[in-house]
Structures are given as C-alpha cells and as structure tokens.
N, C-alpha and C positions, 0 to 999 in steps of 0.2 A: 736835060738842064736840072741843074741842081736848083732844090726849093730853098733857097737863103730863109725863108721865115720856119723852115722844120729843122730839128734835127735832125741828122742823118739817120738813127734808126728809127724814125719815125716818117722818112721820105720813101714810099713803095716804088719810085721808079731809081731809087738805087738799089745795088745788087746787095743781095742777101749778106752775104760773108762780111761788107764794109757796114751794113746795118747792125748786124750782129756786135763786131768788132766796135762800133761806137758805144752802142748800148751798154755792152759790159766794162767799157772803160768808164763810163758815166755811174756806174751802182756801186752802191756801199760795200763793203764785206756782210753787213747784214740783209740789207736787199739781195746779195746774191744767195745768202744761206735761208733766206724766206722762200724765194723764187724753189726752191728744192723740197720745199714743205707742203703737206696737203694736209688740209685741216678738215673738220668735219664739221657739217650745216650748223650744229647746234652752238659752235662755237665762234662761227663767221660773225664778224662785229667790224663797225667804221674803223675801229682802231688796229685790228688785226689786217684789215685789208686794206686800208690806206694808210695808217703807219707803220706798219711791219713790211707792207706789199708782201703779202701772201699772196700767193698768184695760184691755187688750185684749194675748190674745197670741193669736197664728197656730202650724199647725202648718201648715208647706210641704212638706216630704218629710223623709226621716229612717229611723229605725227601726219596725220594723214591730211591731204591738203586739194581743194580742187585744181583743171587744170592752170585756171586762171590766176588762181593764188599761188601757186606753183611758179607761175611766171613770173609773177608782180615779186617774189621772194627772189628771182634770181638777178631781175634788172637791178633790184635794190641791190645786191653784192656786187653786180657789174660797176653801178654808180659808184659806190664806195672805193672799187680798186682803180678805176680812172680816175678819182680825185687824188691819187697818189704821188708822188713825187714825179715819176717817172710815166703814170697814166699807163701803165700794163695792164690789158685786162684778165680776168681770171679766168681758168680754165674750169668747168663746172661739170662734175662728174657725178654719176648714181651709179648705186648698186644694183643692178636688177637681174639678176641671174635669175629670176622668177616672173621676171615681168616686172611694170612699175609699178611694186604694192604701197607706197607711197600717194599714189593718187586713187581718190575716188572714183570706181568705176571701171579702174584699169581690169587687164586679164591677166591671173596668175597663172603660171606655169608649174610642172611639177618641177624637183630637184632634179640636179643631174644625174645621180644616181638611178632615180626612179626611172627615167629617160633613157639610162643603159641597163635599165633592167629589160627593157620592151624587148632587144635583141635586135633592132629594126632602126636602122638610120632615117629612115622617112620622116617620122615625126620629130624627131630632133631637128633637121635640116628644114623644116617646116617653121618650127617652133625660132628657129635660130633668124630665120629672115624674117619671120614676123615684127621680133625683135628689133631687128634691123631697123624697119621699113617705119618703122613707129614711134620709137624714142628718137626726141628731136634734141638730144644735147648728148656729150660723150659718154659713153657707156663703158662702164671700167671689168665688166664683166658679162661679155657677149659668148662665153663658152660653152660648149655643147659636149655632153657626151657621146661618145661615139661608140655605136658596140660591135663588136666583133664577130 
C-alpha cells in the first residue's frame, strides 16, 4: 500500500529502484553535486549539512573527545542534515587505521607497514577483527597489511 503522506523516496515499503528514481528527480543539480562530496569534520556546519546538503562527513584527525562528546557531535550533525530540504541523513566516516585515536582512552594500533613487518598474518587479523567489532560507525580505512 502506498503511503500518501510520504514522498516515495521516504517510503520504505516502496521498491528501492522507485525510491531512488523519485529522490533523484527531486534533487537539484547542486544537491546532487553535494551528495558526492565528503567534508572534514572541522568544516561541518549547519549551512554545509542543511543548506548545501552535503551527505558525508569524515573525521580524519584533530581534537580529542570522550565517547559521549563524540556521539553528541555526530547527533548534532545528523540533526543538521535531517533539517535539509530532502531530509537525507549523513554518512559519518572515521579514518581509524590505527584504532580510533580521536577518542580518549582508545586503543591505538601499529601502522600497517609495522604489522606487515611482523611477517605473521595472525596479529593483523586479530587487530582487524577488534577494529571492526568496536567501531560503531563507518570506518573508511579498515585495511590491514598481510604478510607474504
């Protein structure tokens, strides 16, 4: 049954292809261009996420924060994004190849080249598993060196 109150792209009961078609037909050229951009956390603002409709934010490095402060920051950015004309949520990414070094008390792992120099895949595999299990948002750099 079609929900008359929701645009097709927001109706989870609709087929994905029709939702995508509907969303793309509603997006301006500027919104489409912004949806392909990823900005760094330090420049994320209400105007970037609500006005420009940028849909991806990356935390590379920078200020350290507690997990609670970090969650509040991401919630705030998500609120800004959902206030955009089409209400599209952001994809949040964390560059955490060494572990999540932007959080106080986080475990930091050796660089990939050091892991590769061990010449054993076991430590690399265990580190990869631990990073994947404990990162609660999109990890853009979950790559681990494999020794040969």
